[in-house]
matplotlib code that plots the C-alpha trace (Angstrom):
import matplotlib.pyplot as plt

x = [0.0, 1.5, 0.5, 1.9, 5.4, 6.3, 6.0, 9.2, 11.9, 15.6, 17.1, 13.8, 12.0, 8.4, 7.3, 10.7, 11.0, 13.9, 12.8, 14.4, 11.9, 9.1, 8.4, 5.7, 3.4, 0.2, -1.6, -5.4, -7.8, -11.5, -12.3, -15.7, -15.5, -17.1, -14.4, -12.1, -8.7, -10.1, -12.2, -9.0, -7.2, -10.0, -10.1, -6.3, -5.6, -6.7, -3.5, -0.9, 0.3, -0.8, 1.7, 0.0, -3.0, -3.8, -6.8, -5.5, -7.3, -8.1, -5.8, -8.6, -11.6, -9.9, -12.4, -11.4, -9.9, -10.9, -7.4, -5.3, -2.0, -1.6, 1.8, 2.5, 5.3, 6.6, 6.7, 5.0, 2.0, 1.8, 1.8, -0.9, -3.0, -2.6, -3.6, -6.5, -8.0, -7.3, -10.5, -12.8, -16.0, -16.8, -20.4, -22.3, -19.8, -19.9, -16.2, -13.7, -10.8, -7.4, -4.5, -0.8, 2.6, 3.6, 6.9, 9.2, 9.3, 13.0, 12.7, 9.8, 10.7, 9.2, 6.1, 6.5, 5.4, 2.4, 1.1, 0.7, -1.0, -3.8, -2.1, -1.6, 1.1, 0.8, -1.7, -0.9, 0.2, -1.3, 1.0, 0.4, 1.7, 4.7, 5.5, 5.1, 7.5, 10.1, 9.6, 10.1, 13.2, 14.7, 13.9, 15.4, 18.6, 18.9, 18.4, 20.8, 23.4, 23.3, 23.5, 20.2, 18.8, 18.8, 16.5, 14.5, 16.5, 19.8, 18.4, 17.7, 14.4, 12.3, 12.4, 11.3, 13.0, 16.1]
y = [0.0, 3.4, 5.3, 2.6, 3.5, -0.2, -0.2, 1.7, -0.4, -0.4, 3.0, 4.5, 4.3, 3.5, 0.9, 0.7, 4.5, 6.2, 8.3, 11.4, 11.2, 12.2, 15.5, 16.2, 16.9, 14.9, 14.6, 14.0, 13.1, 12.6, 15.8, 17.2, 20.2, 22.6, 22.0, 25.0, 25.4, 26.2, 23.0, 21.0, 22.7, 21.7, 18.1, 17.6, 19.8, 17.0, 15.1, 17.8, 21.2, 22.1, 24.6, 25.1, 23.8, 24.2, 23.0, 22.1, 23.9, 23.0, 25.0, 25.6, 26.4, 27.6, 25.4, 22.9, 19.7, 17.4, 17.2, 19.1, 19.3, 19.6, 20.3, 19.3, 20.4, 16.8, 13.6, 11.8, 14.1, 13.5, 9.8, 10.0, 12.1, 9.6, 6.7, 8.6, 10.0, 7.5, 5.6, 7.8, 9.2, 12.8, 13.7, 14.5, 12.7, 9.2, 8.7, 7.7, 10.0, 8.9, 10.2, 9.5, 11.1, 13.3, 12.4, 15.3, 16.3, 15.8, 12.1, 11.1, 8.9, 9.5, 7.4, 4.1, 3.5, 1.6, 4.6, 6.5, 3.6, 3.2, 1.1, 3.1, 2.6, -0.7, -2.0, -5.0, -4.2, -6.1, -8.3, -6.0, -3.0, -5.0, -6.0, -2.5, -1.2, -3.9, -3.2, 0.6, 0.1, -2.4, -0.1, 2.9, 1.0, -0.4, 2.9, 4.7, 2.0, 2.6, 6.4, 7.0, 9.3, 12.7, 15.7, 16.0, 19.0, 17.2, 14.4, 16.7, 18.1, 15.2, 13.1, 10.1, 6.8, 6.9]
z = [0.0, -1.0, 2.1, 4.4, 5.6, 5.8, 2.0, 1.8, 0.0, 0.2, 0.4, 1.7, -1.7, -2.2, -4.6, -6.2, -6.7, -4.8, -1.8, -3.2, -6.1, -3.8, -2.1, 0.5, -2.4, -2.9, -6.2, -5.9, -8.7, -9.1, -7.3, -7.8, -10.2, -7.7, -5.1, -4.5, -2.9, 0.5, 0.4, -0.4, 2.5, 4.8, 3.7, 3.8, 6.8, 9.2, 8.2, 8.9, 8.1, 4.5, 3.1, -0.3, -2.4, -6.0, -8.0, -11.4, -14.3, -17.9, -20.1, -22.7, -20.5, -17.3, -15.4, -12.7, -14.2, -11.3, -9.9, -7.5, -5.6, -1.8, -0.3, 3.3, 5.6, 6.0, 4.0, 6.9, 6.7, 3.0, 3.5, 6.1, 3.8, 0.9, 3.2, 4.7, 1.5, -1.2, -2.1, -0.1, -1.7, -0.8, 0.0, -3.2, -5.4, -6.9, -7.8, -5.1, -4.7, -6.0, -4.0, -4.4, -3.7, -6.5, -8.1, -8.7, -12.4, -12.8, -11.8, -14.0, -16.9, -20.3, -21.1, -22.8, -26.4, -25.3, -23.4, -26.7, -28.3, -25.7, -22.9, -19.7, -17.2, -15.5, -18.0, -20.2, -23.7, -26.6, -28.6, -31.6, -29.6, -28.4, -32.0, -33.2, -30.6, -31.5, -35.2, -34.8, -32.6, -35.1, -38.1, -36.4, -35.6, -39.1, -40.8, -38.4, -39.0, -42.8, -42.4, -44.1, -41.4, -43.0, -43.5, -46.7, -47.7, -47.3, -49.6, -52.5, -51.1, -52.3, -49.1, -51.1, -52.0, -54.3]

ax = plt.figure().add_subplot(projection="3d")
ax.plot(x, y, z, "-o")
ax.set_aspect("equal")
plt.show()
């Protein structure tokens, strides 16, 4: 369980992720769209000292996106909040909250090929997606090995086959 301090692995990490990859920041999703920052502070304040809150906004509409960030003064408080809030359903809502420690941006790895093709993190990837990834990797290696990677302008502007 993520919020359980006993889930910390070797070197103080959680779930195989190094401890220094986490801050005292909690990401929370499935928030009702009417919830404001003061509501978030009230909900999470029972777990420790909240140093900042932010309701994430849709870039296009400016409306609430249903997710937010809550920063605590200590990692222990953040872990307590994740444990206490994750899976709970707020009054007037039908979806359970999803809460987890936020990984620092610099420690995030880029998404895998399967993520772009419909498989999310932790979800099984279909054999077709696996084959496509292997094919793309092999093709890129083969073309790079023959020195055929060039811009269309360097190849005479046509960009087509010789």
